[in-house]
Structures are given as structure tokens and as C-alpha cells.
C-alpha positions, 0 to 999 in steps of 0.5 A: 500500500505504501509503495503504491502511494509513494510511487504516485506521489513521488512521481514527477509525471502529472497524472490523475493517479498522482492527484488522487494519491495526493488526497490520501491522508497518510494516517489512513495508510499508517493505520492500515499497515498496523491492521495488516501487521496484526492480522498477517505478521510473518512466520519463520520456516519452523512455524509453518504447517504443511500437508501433502498427499503421501503416496507410497514414497513420501520421504522425498517430499518430507526431506525437501521440506525439512531441509528448508527448515520446516519441523517434522512435527509440522508436516502432515501426509495423507494416504487413503489406500491401504497398500500405499499407506503400508509402503509409505510407512516402510519408506520411513524405516531407514529415515532419521525421523522415526515417527512421521505423521502419515494419516490413513485417511482421505484428505477431503474427509480430514478437511471436512471434519478436522478444524486444522489449518495449514500454511502450505498445501501441496496436492500432487495428484495423479489424476487429470482435471476433471477425473474420477480421482476427484483431484479438483474437488480436494481443492474445493473442499479445502477452500470451502472449509477454510483449511488454509491460513491467510496468507497461505499457499496451495501448490498443485500438480495434475496429470495431462489427459491421454490425448490418444483416448476417445475422451480427449474430445470431451476435454477439448470441449471443456477447455474451449468453453471455459476459456472462450467465455474468459476471452469473449464474455460479451460475444453473442452465440446460439445453441442447437443440438450440436452445442455452441454455434459461433464462428469465434468459438469454432476457431477457438476450439481449433486453436485449443486442439492444436495446442492443447497442452498450453490451453489445458494449463491455462484452464487449470490455472483459471479454475484454481483462481476461480474456486476460492475467488468466485465459486465458493463465495457464490455457493455461500451466498446461495446457502445464506439463511439471511437472504430473505432479510437482505433482498426484496422479491427474491422469488424473481430468480425463478421467473427467468430461464437459462437463455434469459440469464445468458443474455443478462450475464453479458460481460461476466465470463463465469456467469455466462459460462455456467448458465450456458453449460446449465442450459446444455446440461438440461438439453442433454448435450453437455460433454461427459468431462464437463459434467464431471467438472460440475461435480467437482466444484460443490453443489452446482445448483447452489452455484447457479442460484448464487449467480442468478442473485448476483446477475439480477442485482447487477441488472436492477431486477432484484432490490435490497431491503431499505435498511440494507440499502441505507448501509450500502449508501453509507459506504458508497457516499464520499467521505464516510469511509475512505476507499483505497481502491477504485471500484471497477466492473468485474468480469469474474 
């Protein structure tokens, strides 16, 4: 925060950014820094807690972590397969640390049932995204149950789909659809029994086929950003028991069909994508891998409900109750609460 302030205020260039930065009272930044330090702070390697998927040979990762200064007692490994678990224990027999913490348990179940947080979570998955190994669902479960400290780091590694199998066409469709709406969130298109009909989409699909390894990586990166930033919060909105106390005419969300929501969500890439695949799903023309993906990211119906609420709010089709509107107006009125960052239209 202070570096940005210094950058603009000390700059010799006359610009609107410099004029805006000059209006900031330095005491606001000082107080913000104190609050930040009280919540975040710093940690030494020996204060970090790490978890990872064990596999039959966990000692390699274990040694790398301990060499970096992380205490053996703060390293948690998970393995649900009985045979792999036995091999993992045997892998430590000749090691210097005789009692590694290897839990014979599904890591998702642990995230759901145990109130333990980690600073670093390393998911080295053998499955692709999405797949029956539910590699992606593990990340969703971690975020949904708040098992990552703030700040914290998730490190992931997923397998590449076998491009020689028939299922690769489903992966082409999945990746193309997800990234197409990222690139063209306002593009008009049609849907028939063959799926999305649009010239730009057809060209994009061809590009993905030709360079699938690159776009598959881009897809995974986008999904991993979207899960904690958008998908999990939207599902929480849908499950919020106070919605009826916040919003007027909430029943409006069921008065429109998927095609109408696709049109209303122009400019919002994730909303447009999920409304589209929901429509394809209802028409029974959604690819198998896309259906598998929807099962990896929590309750899809809640996600759709959350998206509908947000889109209707942004389009003025649903309103806040009077007392909530007053609170909103207070925060948006200049001078009441200082806003450090300029508001911008989010494209998800």
C-alpha cells in the first residue's frame, strides 16, 4: 500500500493517479499497515504447517521440506489406500525421523471434519482435471472449509489427459468453453443440438486442439483462481439463511430461464459460462468431462442460484431491503469511509 502511494506521489509525471494519491491522508495508510501487521505478521520456516498427499514414497517430499527448515512435527501426509499407506510407512524405516505423521485417511474427509489449518498445501495428484480421482474437488473442499491460513499457499500438480483416448474430445470441449467465455464474455452465440454455434468459438476450439497442452494449463490455472475467488463465495451466498432479510422479491430468480440469464450475464465470463453449460446440461448435450467438472466444484445448483442473485442485482431486477440499502449508501457516499481502491466492473 505504501509503495503504491509513494510511487504516485513521488512521481514527477502529472497524472490523475498522482492527484488522487495526493488526497490520501497518510494516517489512513499508517493505520492500515498496523491492521495488516496484526492480522498477517510473518512466520519463520519452523512455524509453518504443511500437508501433502503421501503416496507410497513420501520421504522425498518430507526431506525437501525439512531441509528448508520446516519441523517434522509440522508436516502432515495423507494416504487413503491401504497398500500405499503400508509402503509409505516402510519408506520411513531407514529415515532419521522415526515417527512421521502419515494419516490413513482421505484428505477431503480430514478437511471436512478436522478444524486444522495449514500454511502450505501441496496436492500432487495423479489424476487429470476433471477425473474420477476427484483431484479438483480436494481443492474445493479445502477452500470451502477454510483449511488454509491467510496468507497461505496451495501448490498443485495434475496429470495431462491421454490425448490418444476417445475422451480427449470431451476435454477439448471443456477447455474451449471455459476459456472462450474468459476471452469473449460479451460475444453473442446460439445453441442447437450440436452445442455452441459461433464462428469465434469454432476457431477457438481449433486453436485449443492444436495446442492443447498450453490451453489445458491455462484452464487449470483459471479454475484454481476461480474456486476460492468466485465459486465458493457464490455457493455461500446461495446457502445464506439471511437472504430473505437482505433482498426484496427474491422469488424473481425463478421467473427467468437459462437463455434469459445468458443474455443478462453479458460481460461476466463465469456467469455466462455456467448458465450456458446449465442450459446444455438440461438439453442433454453437455460433454461427459464437463459434467464431471460440475461435480467437482460443490453443489452446482447452489452455484447457479448464487449467480442468478448476483446477475439480477447487477441488472436492477432484484432490490435490497431499505435498511440494507441505507448501509450500502453509507459506504458508497464520499467521505464516510475512505476507499483505497477504485471500484471497477468485474468480469469474474
